[in-house]
Structures are given as C-alpha cells and as structure tokens.
N, C-alpha and C positions, 0 to 999 in steps of 0.2 A: 526519297525516290530519285533514281538516276535520271539525268537529262537525256532526252532523245534527240540526237543530231541527225541531220539528213545525210551525213557522210561520216565514215569511220576514220580514226586516226591513221589506219593503214592506207586508206584511200588517199589521204593527204600526202603521206610519205611517198606513195607511188608516183605522185606528180612532181616530186622534188628530185634534185640531183645530188650525188655523193652523200647519200644518207648513211649516217654512222650512229651506232648505239652509244649513249653516254648516260650512265647512271640509270635512272628510271625513265629517261626520255631518249631523244635523238637530236642530232645536229644535221644540218644540210646547208647547201648553198642557197642563199636567199634569191628567189626568182625576181625580186623587185629592183635589184641593182646588179651591176657587174661584180660578181662575187668571186674572188680568187681563193677564198677560204670559207670554211663553214661558219657563216655569221648568224644562221637561223637556228634557234632552239625550238624544239617541238615536244610537247608533253600533253598529258591528259589529266584533268582534275578528277576528284573522287566522284563528283556528280556527272561525269561523262563529257564535260565541255573540253574542246580541243584548245590547247594553249600554244600561242605563237609569240616569239619575241626575236626581233632582229637587233643585234648589237651594233649595227651600223646606223640605226635610227629609222629604218623604213617603217611606215605605218601599216597596221594589220590589214585595213581595206586594200591598200596597194599590193601587199603580198598576196592576198587572196585573189585579187583581180588578175594577177599575173598567171595564176593557175586556174582561171575560170571558176572561181568560187566567190562567195560573199560571206559576210559576218553571220548571217542567219544559218548558213550551212554548218557552222562549227560551234555555235553557242548553245544549241540544244533548245529544249522547251517542247511543249505539246504542239507538234506541227499539224495535228488534226484540227486545231482551233486557231492557230496563228494565221494571220492574213498574209497572203502572198504578196511579194513586191509588185507594185504597179508602175508601169512606165510613166514618168513625169515629163520628160523632154528628150528629143532625139536631135543630136548634133551631127550634121553631115560633113565629112571630110572629103572634098573633091580635089582632083589634081588640076593642073593648069588648063587641061582641055575641058574641064567640067565633069569628068567621069567620077562617079562615086567610088572611093577607095575603101573606106570603112565608115562606121558610125560609132559615136560615143553615146551610150544610153544612160540617162539619169533616171533613177527609180525613186519611188516613195515606198517605205522609208529610205532616207538618203543612201544611195549606193550608186556606183558607176561600173559599167562593163563596156567592152568594145566587141563589135561584130563586123565581119566583112561579108560581102555577097559571095556566094558559092553556088553556081548554077542557078536554080530557081529558089534557093533557100539561103540560110545564113550559117556561117561558121563562127562560133563564139570564141574570140581570142585572136590576137595578132601575131603571136610567136609561132615559129615553124615547128612541125612535128606531126605526130599521129593524131588524127581526129576521128571520132567514132560517131556514126549517125544514130541519133536517139529516136525514140518512138514517135515523137511529134515532129519529125522531119527536119531537125536542125543538127548541126555538127558541133561537137565540143571536144576539147583536148582529152585524149585518153592514152595513158602509158601502161595500162595494165591489161589491155585487151590483146588477144592473140593476133599476130600478123595475118593469120589465115582468115580472120573474121572478114566477111565480105562487106561489112559496113565501115571498115577502116579505110581512110584516105590519108595520104601524106601531103601536107600543105607547107609551102615555103613561108619564111618570115614575111609579114605584110609591112611594107615600108611606111614609117610614121611621118606624117607631113604636118605643116602648120594649118591651123583652123582658118577657114575662109581664104585659102591660098590664092585663088584667081583674083578676088577683090583686093587682096593684100598687094600682089605684084602690080596691079593697075594703080593703086594709090601711091606706091613707092615711085613709080615712073612719073607720076604727076607732081611729085615733090610734097605730098601730103605728110602731116605728122602722124606717125604710127604709134599707137599705144600697145604695149606688151603687158599682159596681165596673166594671172595664174590659171584661170578657168574659163570655160565657154560661156558661163552665165555672165561673167564680167564683160566679155567681148560683146555679147548681145546688148548689155546695158549701155555700153559706150556707143555702139552703132545706132541704137534707138535715140541717142542724144545728138546724133549727127557727126560722130567721130569715126576714125578708121582704127581697127584694133585686130589683134590676133593673139593666139596662145598655142602652146604645144600640147600634145596628148599626154595624159598621165599626171599633170599637175607639177608641183614643186620638185626640183631636182632632176627633171627629165628633158632639159633642153639639150639639143644635139648640135654639134659643130657644123653639120652640113646644112642647117637652117640658114646659115649666113649668106648663102648664094642668093636667097630671095630678098635680102635686106641690104643689098649693096647700095651705098649712097643714101641710106634712109635717115630721116630725122626721127629719132626714137625717144619716147617717154615711157619709162617703166613705172607701173603703179602696183607695187607688191602687196600681197596680203600682209596685214600687220601682225605677223608672228615670225618666230625665228626662221622656220623653213621658207616662208614666203620672201623674207628679206634676202636670205642666202641665195634663193633661186634667181632673184633679179640681179644680184651681183655676179652670179655664175654666168648668166646669159650675157650680161654686159661684157664680161671678160672675153667670151667667145666671139662677140661682135666687135671687139675693139679695133680690128683692122678693116672692118667692112662698113660699119655705119658712118655716116657723115657727122652726126651729132647725137649725143646720148645725155639724157637727164633722168633723174629718179624723183618721183613725187611720193612722199610719205604722208598718208592721210591719218595722222595720229588720232587715236581714240576710236577708230572705225575699223572693222575687220577687213572690208574690201570696198571697191568703188561702187558695187551694187548697193551695199548698205548706205554708202555715202549719198547716193542719189535718192534712196528711200527716205532719208532723213530730211529731204526737201531741198538739197543743194541743186544748183542748175548748171547747164552747160557753160554759161557765161562765167560763173564762179570758177569752174575748172580751167577755162581758158586763162583767167586772171592768175590763178595759182601757177599754171605752167609757164606763163610769161615771166614770172619772177624767179624761176629756177636757174641755178648756175649749171654749167656743163659738168657732166660726171666723167671723171677719169678713172676707169676701173683698175683695181689691183688684183693680182692673181689670187683666186681663192685658195686657202690653205686646206689641203686634203688631210685625211687622218694620218697617212704615211709621211706627210711633210711636216706635221706638227713637231716642234721640238719636244724631246722627251721630258725635259724639265723647263717649264716656263714659269719662273718665279718672279712675280711683280710685287714689290714691297708696297703694302697699303699705307696711305698717309696717316700720320698721327693726328693731324689737325686739318680742318677743312675751312674754306672761306664761306661756308654756309652751315647752318645748324640743321642736323637731322633730327626731326621731331618725333619720329616713330611711324607706325602704320596702323591701319584699322580697316577691316572689311574690304580688303583688296586695294586700298589707297595708301600711298606713301606721302608723307608730309615733310616739307623742307622750308627753311627760312633763309633765303640768300642774304649774305652780308652786305650786298650793294644796295638793294632797294628795301630790304626788311619787310617784305610782304609775302605771306604764305603762298607756296606753290604746292598743289597736290597732284600726284600722278598715279595712274594705274600702272600695273607691271608692264603692260605692252606699250605704254606711253614713254618709257625711258629711252627715247631716241637721242641721237647725237644733238639735235637742235634743242631739245628740252634740257639736256644736261648742260649745254652751254648757257642756258638761262640761269643755272645755279651758280656757275663759276666760269671765268674766262677760259677759252679753249687752250691757252698756253698752260694753264694749271693742270688740265686733264692730260695734256701731252707730257708734261714733266712728271706727273705722278703715275701714269699708266702706259709708259712707252714700252712696246713689245718689240719683237724682232722685225716686225713688218709694219711699224707705225703705231699709232695710238690703239691700244686694246680696249675698245669700248665695251666689249662683253665683260672684261675684268672689272671695269669701272662700275657697270651696273651690278655685278655680283657683289662688289664692295658695298654699294649703297643698300642692297637688299639685306646683306648679313648685318650691317651696322644697325639698320632699322629694326631688325628682328631682336637685337640685343637691348633695345630701348623699350620702355613700357608702352603699352597700347596708347596711341595718340588720344588725348583727352581735350575736347574743344573747350572745356571749362577753364583751361589754362590760358586761353586766348584773350587778350585784353586790348581794347582800342583806346580812344581818347577819353579822358575823364580822371576822376580821383579814385585811387585804389589803396588798399592796405596790404603790404607785401612783407610777410614775415617780420612784423614789428616796425616796418618802415612805411612812411607816408609817401606815396608816389603820385605825382600829378603828371599824367601823360599828355604832353602838349603837341602831339602829332609828329613833329620831326625831332623831338628830344624829350627827355624826362627831367622832372624835378624830384629828387629823392631827399626827403627831409629838408626841402628848401634849396638844395644845391643842384645846379644844372649838370646833367650828365648825358652822354650819347647813349642811344638805345642799345647798341651792340656792346657797350662797355659795362652794362649793368648785369651783375651776376644774380640770376634768379631762375627758379623753375618755371616761372610764368613766361608767356610769349607776348611781347608787346609789338603789335603790328604797326609799322610806320604808316602815317597818314598825312593829310593836309595840316598845316600849322594852325593852331588855335590860340586865342588870347589867353595868356597865362596870368595868374594872379601875382603881380609884382608889388602891389601896394602894401604899405605897412599895416600891421594888425591894429584894429581899434581896441580900446581898453574894455575891461569888464563893465565899467560904468557907462561907457558909450553904447555897448551892446545891449544893456538893459533898457535903453531908450527904445530900441526896436520892439522889445517885448511889450512895452507900454503902448506903443503905437498900435500893435496888433490887437490889443485888448479894447481899444477905443470904439470901434464900430458897434452898432446896436445888435449884438448877438442874442439869439434866443437863449443860448446857454453860455455863461461866462467863460467856461473852459474852452470854448471854440477859439477864442483869441489866442490862448496858449498853444492850442494845436496848430493854428495857422503859423505862428512864430516858429514852432518846432519844425514844421514842414519846410519853411523857407530856409532853415538852417541845414537840414539833412539832405534836401533834394540835390544840391550841387555836388555832394559827396556820395551819391547813390551807389557808385561802383564799389565803395568800401564797406557798405552795409551788409550785414547778414540777413536783415529783414528790411524791405523797402516799403514804407507806408505811402498811402495815397489819400488825397482829400478831394471832396466834391463841394464846391462853394455854391450855395443856392439861396434863393430869396425871391420874393415877388418883385415885379417891375418897380423900380424906383427905390429899392433898398440899398443900392450902392455896390452890388457885387462886381459889376464891370469896372467901376472905379477902383475897387480894392485890387482886382486882378492887375489892372494896368499900372497902378501907382504904388502898390506895396509888394505884391507877390512877384511880378515880373522883374522889377529893378533889383529886388533882393536876390533872386536866383541868378540873374545875369544873362549874358548873350548866348551862353552855351545851350540854353534850353531850346528844345524843338517846339515851335509854335504851330499848332494845327487848329482847324475849325471844323464845323459840323459835318461837312461832306467828306471828310478824310476817312480812309479805310484802314483796317488792321494791317493789310499787306503793305500799304503805302507807308505807314508809320514804322513798321518793322524793317522795311528796306531802307528807309532814311536813317534809322538808328544804326543799322549794321551791327558792329560789335562795340560801338561806343557807349559809354555810360553817361548819357545826357538826360536831364529831366525833360518831361513832356508837359506842355501846357495846352489844354484842350478847351477852347472857347466855344460857347453855344452848343453844348453837348445835349441837344434836345432829341427826343425820339417821337416826333410828331406823327409819323405814319409807319406803316409796316416795314417799308424799306429802311427807313432811318433807324428803327428799333433793331432790325436785324444787323445793320452795319455797326450800331453801337454795341450790340451784344458781342460781336467779334472783337471789338476793342476791349471790352470788359474781360474777355478771355485772355487777351494779351496782358492786361494789367494783372490778372490772377497769376499768370506764369512769371511775371516780372518780380513778384513780391519776394520770393525766397531764392537765395543764392543756391540752395541745394535742390531746387526744383528741376524737373526734367526739361530737356530742350524742346523747342518746337521743331517738328520734322515736316518738311514739305517735299512731296514727290517731284521727280524731274524726268525729262525725256530719256535720260541715260539709264533709268531703272534704279538709280541710287537716290536716297533721300538727301535733301539739303537741310543742314542743321542750323537753327537760329537760337540764340540766347539773348533775352532782353533783360537789361539791368537798369531800369529807369524808375524814378518816382513820377507819378502822374498827378496833375492837378486839373480837375474838370470844373466847369461852371455852367449852370443852366437854371431856368426857373423851376422845372420839374426834375425829379430824381427817378432815373430808370434802373434802379437796383431791385431785382426781384428774387435773387438767391442769396442764401446766407453766406455762401462761399465768397460772394462779392461784398456783402454788407460788413463782414468781419475784416476785410482788407481795405475798404474805402471809408474814411471817416467823413461824415456829412457835417459841414459847417453852415448852419442856417442863420440867415439874417432876418431880424424882425423889423417892424416899423415902430419907431419911437414916437412920442407925442410930437405934434406938429411944431410946437415952439422949441422943444428939445432937439428935434431933428436938425434945424438950422444951426443952432448953437454948437451942437456936437460935431456936425460935419465941418463947420468953419474951423473949429479947434483941431480936428483931425487933419484937414488940409494944411493948416499952418505948421503942425508938427512934422508932417511928411516933407513939406517943402524945405523947412529949416534943417531937418535931420538927414533925410535920405538922399544925400547928394551922390553922384557917381563914385566919388572917392570914398564916401562912407560905406556904400554897398560893397565896393571892392574890398575894403578893409574888413568888412563883416565876413566875407567869404574866405579871406586870408586867415582870419581868426579861426574859422571853422576847420580849415585844413590843418592848422597847427594842433587842434584839439581832437583830431580823429580818434586817437587811442582812448582818450577820456570819454568821448561821446559813445564809443562802442562799449566800453565798460559800463557806463551809466545806463545804456540801453538794455543790457542784460539784467541789471539790478531792478530797474523799473518794470521790465517785462515779467520778472519773477514775482514781484509784489502784486501786480495787476492780475496776473494769471491766477494767483491764490485767491484774490477777491472774487473774480468772476468764474473761476473753475474752467477757464478756457485759455489754452496757451496761445492760440492765434490772436485773440483779443489782447492778450498780454504783449505779444510781439508788436502788434500795430500801435497801441498806445504807448508802449515802452519806448519805441524809437522816436515818436513825436515828443514825448516828455523829455527824453535825453537831449534832443535838439534845443528845446526851450530852456532847459536847465543850464545849458552851456552859455546862455546869454547873461546869467547872473552868477556863474561860478566857473573857475578854471579847473576845479578838482573833481575827483570822483565822489559820488554821494554814497553815504552809508545805507545799508538796507533798512535800518531803523528810521532814519530820517526820510527815506523814500516812502516807507509805509505810513509814516505820520503825515506826510504831505498829501499822499493819495487819499487818505481818509478824510481830509478837509475839503475835498472837491465834491461838486454836485455831479453824480454819475447817473442820474435818473434816465437820461436818454440813452446813454451807452449801455446801461444794464438791460435795456430792452433787447439788445442783440442776443441775449441768452434765450429769450422767448421767440425770437424771429427765426424759427427753424423753417426749413423748406416745407415740411408737412403742415405747419400752422399757416404759413403764407398761402399755400395751395388751397387749404380749406377756407381761409378768409376770402380768397378771390371768388370761390364758388358762392359763399354765403352773401357776399356783397352784391352779387349780380341781381339786377332788377328785372323781374319777370312781369310781362303783360299778359293778361288772360281775361276771358269773358266768363262771368258767373252764370249759374243756372237761371238767374232772373234777367239776364241780358246786360248786366252792368259790366263796364270795362274797368279792370283793376290793374294797378301797378304797385307791386311791393317787392322789396328785396327778399331773396330766399330765406335769409335769417328771420325777417319779420313773419314770413309765412309759417316757418317751422315753429316759431315762438307762440303763435296764436292758432296752431293747427287744429286744436280741439273745437274752437269756435266756428270754424268754417270747414268742417271735415271734408265734405264731398267736393266742393269747388277746389279747395287747396290740394286735396289728394290727387285729383285728375290733372291739375296744372303741373304739379311737381312730378308726377309719374311720367308725363310727356317728355320731360327732360332727363329722366333717369334718377329721380330721388323719391324716397318714400319713408314712412315711419312704421316701425314694427314694435310690438310690445311683448315682453317676456316676463312671466310671473316668477317672482322670487319668494319661495315659501318661507325662507328664514325671516325676511322683512315684511312678509304679508302685503306685498305691493307689486304692481306692474312696473318694470323698468322699461324705459323708452330707448329705442335705438334708431339712429338715422342710417338708412341704407342708401349708399351712393354707387351707382353702376360703374364698373371698371371700363366699359367700352361704349356707353350710350353716346349717340351723336349730339345730344343736347349738352352734355357735359363737355364734349370736345369743342363745341362752339363757344361755350363760356370761357374755356381755357385757350382759345385760339391765340397763337403767337406768344403764349406764355411758356416758361421753361418746362412746365409739367404737362404740356399738351398731349404727349403720347404715353406717359407712364404715371398718370395721377393715381391709379389704383394702388400701385406699389408704394408710392409716396405716402398716401393717406393711411396705409396700414401701419405706419410708424407711430401714429397718434396713440396716446395712452388708452388702453382697453380696446383698441380697434381689432377686429377679427376678419378673417376671410370668409365670404359666403360663396359656396360653389355655385349656387343658383338662386336668383331672386327674380320675381316676376314684375315687370313694369308694363302696364296696359297690355297684357297678353304675351309680351315677348320676354324670354328668359335671358338673364345676363349673369356673369360672374360679378360679384359686388363686394363692397367693403362695409362692414357694420361698425358704426361708431357710437359709443354710449352717449346718450343725450346730455348727461351731466358733464361730459368732457367739453362740450361746446357751451352749454348754458348753465354752468355750475353756480354762477353768481346771480343769475336772473330768475331761476324757477326751480322749484322742487319737483321731483318726479311725481307722477300721478298716483295718488293713493287709491286703493280699492274702495 
C-alpha cells in the first residue's frame, strides 16, 4: 500500500529554485545553505515517500524547515491516525529594544520551525517571498499560488539575530563570560545554572559574520555539541569572531552530546567553572571550505604505532598505549584531540598526519577506525592482570610492572603474544630456588595430619594450596570449604598451613565482605581468595554469601561467560574472575548442586582427647620446622615450573574421575586438586592407567554423594525435614517432621491429613490393576503459601514445582484440592521417597 504524504513531490519542487529533471528525479538549489549549484537531489520512493539528499551535508529537517515543511509532511503514513505535532517550547528572539522579531518553536515529536508576527497573526518562515493566508488564519510560504490571489502577501527577509540578545549585550558590557552553544535548550540550561549564554538561529553551520558586532571585547567559551557538525560550528564561529572577541576558549565535554545532558548527569555549576578555568586560549584557524580543500590530500598512514590497537566491539574502540600499558576505551565521538594525545605524544601525531593546514586530526581518527575494523572483535578474555598464566606453551608470571616468561624477566611491551597484559602495581615475584620433590612431599604429609573425617581431605587441601597461586593458568579452578566444629582446628589450619603456602598474593576477606567488593578488588588479576568466617547466620548474611557463591561459580571455568554489570552510560561493564576460593566456617551454606560440584568440603572431626593433644603437638612441630617462609616460597616456585605438567595431569585425573562418577564437572573439580597434590611427589606426567589405579584405592563415599545431591532431591528433602506443629482432634499438641507424618499417615489419617493439607501437601491413591494394589502418591502444591514459607530464603523459593517435577516418576497435576482451594500441583510416587522404608499399601 502506497504511503500517504501530506504534500506531493510537485509541491516540494514548487518551493525550490532552479529545479531540473535528472533521471527519475530532480535536482535543485538547497534552501538550507547558500547554494551556487544544484546540491539538492529530490526523488520519490515506490511507496510514495519523498526523498531528499543534500550533497553539501545539510540535514533533512533543516532543508524542510527552510521551505516551511517538516519530516512528517514527506514521510507518508496514515495521517488520519498519526498524532499531530505538539508545541513543546517557544523561544523568543527579541531585538535590543525588547521587541519580538520572531520565535523558534520546538515540537514533539522533535522538530523546529520559525515564525514571525504579522499583523495579528503569524507568518511561518523567515525567508522573503510570497506567503499565502491559510484557512486557520496564518501565513506560510507559497510559490505556486497565483499573484492575483487576494490571500497572497509579499514579505521581506526577516533578519536573524542572536538568542537573548538584550541580555547578551548587557552581559558583555559588564565583562561577563559568554557561553556560545548550538541550541536554545543549551542556552536555557546554562542560564538556569547562573551563566550567560547565547546561540544563533538554525543550529550548526548558521553563524553569521554580523553577529560579531554584539560580542566586541567579549570573553567567550564555546561548548559545542559533541559531533562533527557541532565541533565545526564552534570553529567556524570562532574564526568569524577572531578580530572581535577579547578571549576565546573551547570546552569539549567528551562522552556527552551537549551541555544540557551534562547537567542532567548530575554535574554542577562549580564543576563547569573549574573546567573552564583550566582551559587554554583558543587561536582559531580558518575553516577549510569544500572549494578550498586540496583536490588530492594524501597522508601516508603509519606502519607502526607507539600504542597497540586492540580492536572494537559494540561501539567501543580499545587501545593499549606503549607508555602506561593500561587499556583505554573510547566511543567514536570520544576520539578528540585530547584523548588521542593520551595514546601517543602530540609530536607523533603531527609527524604522521601533517596536512596542508596543520595536523589533520580527522585523518588520524579515520586511520584508527579503519585499523580497528581490520582487527578481530575485541575480546576481554585476552586481557590479563597480575598472577600466573600459561601463554602458548610458556609459563608467564605477571609481576605488575614486568613479566617473567619461563623464569626470565622481560618488559611487558617486548613480549610477543596475542594476549593483553595490563600494567599494574608491582607485586612480590617468586625469586626463591625451587624445593626438591622430597621436600615437597613433606607438605603433603603435613596436610594429611589433621583429624579429617575423610582421609582424602588432606590430599585435597594439599592440592588446593598448590594450584591456587597459579589459578590464572588453570582451565578449571577448584574451590574448597574448610569446616568443623569449634575446637577442631580449622582456623589454625587456615592461618598456619593454607595461608603461608598460598602466599601474600591471596586476597583475604571476612564474613561481611560482598560479591561486588571482592570482584572490584580482584579486577583482572588472577589472585586466590581466602574467605574466613563464611557463616550465614541470618537472612542478610545468607543473601550476601549467595552472591559470593555465584561469583565462585563463574570463576571456576576459563570458558565461562563474563559477569555483566549495567552502568549509567547505558553500556554494560564486563568482569572476569579467575580465582580459586578457600572458605572456612562451622556450618556449610551450600544448597545447590551447581555449587556442591564446584566446592570441595573438607571436614574436620574430633579425635580422642588423648590423641588430639599428641596429634596437634606433632602437627605444630612439623609446620614450624618445615613451613618456613623460604620453604613456602620455594614450594610456589616449584609449582610455577611445573605448570605444563600440572595442566596435563589435571586433564588425565579429570577424565578418570569423570568416568567413575559419570559427571564431567566432578571430574574437573577433583582432577585439578589431585593434579596439584601429585606434583608434590612427582615431577612428571602421570599415565592414565596409574591415575585410574590410584583413584580406585581412595575412599570416595562422601564425594559419590554428589551424584545424588541433585537440586530436586535437596528441595524435596528440605520440605520433608520441616517440623510441623499442629493440634489433634483430641486437643493434643504434636510436633513431627513432614517425613514422619507421611510415613505414619495411615495411623493418624484425619489429624495428619488436615495438618498437611493446610500447608499444601496430601496423599492420593491410585489402583494398579496389574499389581492388584493401590499405589500411593504424595501431592505437593506448586503455589501454596505453606510450602513457600518452608522454602523461604532457599534457592527453590519461587520455582519448587518445576524443580520437583524432575524427580523419578513425578507428574504434573493440573488441579488438586487442598482444604477446599484448588492448586496446580506435582504428583510424586510414594516409593520414590520411601522406597527403603515401606512397601506400598496392599489391598
């Protein structure tokens, strides 16, 4: 269906000058600028829309405003339903006497028109010519009405003046600083903040030479819109005012469209005054017009740069300056002269992009854009901070201000790599000599000495202490949670074994730390995190701890997605965490399998009283004699040298354990820990046969439970463990777990039935003719408030119905009745829950 425009293409042509036919369209002089040749192309699309294009760069709204039209007039659409433009703001242009000369009208949707008073009505448009009176008593430009038409009047050009002219002249005479901006809205924003400002009619590119008479001796600050037309406009106005103004400066508000948006972002008048006070005087150069531009301006682009162009992504361009080696990211409009100088010294730009009229900054920006487009999309996974890394077969220790590659010191910018090593503060590097295999095995023996509930926990602790300092090099990062009752020695182990072994690079945090705080402290560095007193004693503590568990989950895998946080700019900030976490507490706050398979729990038990004293004395003696600062440093140095072997062994152990438990994530977790522990007794890669033999010799009872600890089973167990208090029909007060009540349901049918249904649980029977018996099913509501209270602050609080339907034999019930109210529910076979305790009821 063809579009319906409010005006025909012939009507548009009638308002233009020097119209000539060209192909399927026309050319004409552009009314938005002084056109000595036909710069305007006019055509019409197949759906009826009128097409305009000015080859001199004029914008379509400006072209249409010059002939008293707007975009709505030519774009078509169903005008019977389209909303009419509504006046948003009226800006009055008064002469020095205060007389209204004309108005600029701002509409919603955004559009601008000018009108001048004519008699007791308005004439829309400021250019001279024939105006015709319309039915609603206003005049508008008309070039196709007959001169004999009694409604036609001939009006002269309306002189264009500066906005708020009387106030401007007064401010100049008083020696005030005058801000020149692009539009009336920005003028009003500055005036509301206590400044003096003006602009010209029509926006960018419309500054007239005769405006200079009103700014003689003025102290001027230009604040251009941060786009190409806005910057050119400020430079053009400055050139025309060069012999008139006393002083001129230009303030570029990088990253912001205009000064109005700058104030909206919360900036203050005092901030603006501070910025202006730091500006240097601006000495304008004559703007180059189209006719003055050299026919061939060839600037040879540099083959090498003193900075690294990293690529672009989602409107951002990324650079690594050779001087400070810290990433700079800029949006397209932020490639100002100031920001380019932050990439390389000004003399480099001058030497590389010298044009006929000085440094060609536009050519420099074009070079950067083209170069960035030829590079792959910027990938934040390539960014590396301090810590240990594995880079294309090379062991890299990033020490902040330099690198150690395979043990040799090298400058960051001299290392050839696809990765990006961001310069940072200097950290303590491992310079100590490596300890021997025999010495390293002593650490494994120390870790096995505490009274672990499972012997393998000591091996896991040793493995963690080995791999945590090289967490950046790992493809899978394991985490551990040390737990035990008060007095079992977990704090002593953390302080005297784990922390000295890992070293000073670890980030130490305590119970009130938040996910955001840890993430921001880590930045892009690959440091281990030691979390003391990770208790979840109340709702707020559990919520805070859950955020940290989500951070741990994301840190586990190198291939995991980044953390994205929204910002005020509308662009997300990306974070990647590459840390191994060690937590300690009395209780364990792991409720989801996703966390249980990533965090290995190391539980301490209580030995016999006599044994406890003897064992602890022996442990302290071994730690004091063995784990000196030199020993621990040598242990870390040994680990660095064995990174390739540890990575290979990690894959071998991972494969073997994944086969045993049929779960690759469990394989990855235990595989990394065992690879670390194995490096304490061997310098070589382990064979798959030997790894399988060693794994089979271990006690995996506790770890095998991870297979059963699915989210659906943990959710069901949480419901079944809940203790319910109720009053029987005889007036007795009873307290039983829901599991106990279901198990003895038949003995106390009425009392238990009512109590359970009040919280959204019931039992139903279904006859099985093949087995000649009734099968029992537990029905749990998907939305009952009673279940929601039981699961309050649990991971399944809002979606337990969907989770429970994953249980074997579980089915969806569209409608189930609980004490008169109907709910969607989940039906679970009784034998799924109590298969070991009770046979189903025989008839």
